[in-house]
C-alpha positions in Angstrom: 5.7 -1.7 -19.7 7.9 -4.0 -17.5 6.6 -5.0 -14.1 9.0 -6.6 -11.6 7.3 -8.1 -8.5 9.5 -7.8 -5.4 7.3 -9.3 -2.7 3.7 -10.6 -2.2 2.4 -11.3 1.3 -1.0 -12.2 2.8 -0.9 -11.6 6.5 -2.3 -10.0 9.7 -0.6 -6.6 9.9 0.9 -5.1 13.0 1.4 -1.4 13.3 4.1 -0.1 11.0 5.6 3.3 11.5 6.0 5.9 8.8 8.5 4.9 6.2 9.4 5.1 2.5 11.0 2.8 -0.1 11.9 2.9 -3.8 9.0 0.7 -5.1 5.2 0.7 -5.3 3.3 -0.9 -2.5 -0.3 -2.1 -3.2 -2.3 -2.9 0.0 -5.6 -4.7 -0.1 -7.5 -5.0 3.1 -9.1 -8.4 3.4 -10.5 -8.1 6.9 -10.3 -6.3 10.3 -9.8 -2.6 10.4 -7.2 0.1 10.9 -5.7 3.3 9.5 -3.5 3.6 6.5 -1.7 6.9 6.0 -0.4 7.6 2.5 1.3 10.9 2.0 -0.6 13.5 4.1 -3.9 11.6 4.0 -5.3 9.2 6.6 -7.7 6.5 5.5 -9.9 4.2 7.6 -9.2 0.8 6.1 -11.8 -2.0 6.1 -12.3 -5.2 4.1 -12.4 -4.5 0.4 -10.4 -1.3 0.5 -7.3 -0.9 -1.8 -4.4 1.6 -1.3 -1.2 2.3 -3.2 1.9 4.0 -2.0 4.2 5.3 -4.7 8.0 5.1 -4.5 9.4 7.6 -1.9 5.9 8.4 -0.6 5.6 8.3 3.2 3.1 5.8 4.5 2.3 3.9 7.7 -0.2 1.4 9.0 -2.0 1.1 12.3 -4.3 -1.8 13.1 -7.5 -1.4 15.1 -8.8 -5.0 14.9 -6.4 -7.5 13.4 -6.1 -5.9 10.0 -5.6 -8.6 7.4 -3.7 -7.3 4.3 -2.5 -8.6 1.0 0.6 -6.6 0.1 2.2 -6.5 -3.3 5.5 -4.6 -3.7 6.6 -4.0 -7.2 8.7 -1.8 -9.6 7.3 -0.6 -12.9 9.5 0.4 -15.8 7.2 2.8 -17.6 7.6 6.6 -17.6 3.8 7.1 -17.9 2.7 4.7 -15.1 2.8 7.4 -12.4 0.6 9.7 -14.5 -1.9 6.9 -15.0 -2.0 6.0 -11.3 -2.9 9.6 -10.4 -6.0 9.3 -12.5 -7.5 6.4 -10.4 
């Protein structure tokens, strides 16, 4: 498996409208609170929660109380990776 990291950020998030991109996005909530929509599901995010958006999957973020996120955007070159992510 090859993993190519595109971007890593540790920041206070502002609201981000629904969008898609061609890479994975791992979102780790470090503090604050908000909503993270991934696909057709809406999650209440709080410190310690982890979310992943797959390539071409709609997602958005809405902060309620200065949501602090670590975001890791990456590409995986492995045809079985998607199947394994669904098992989590």
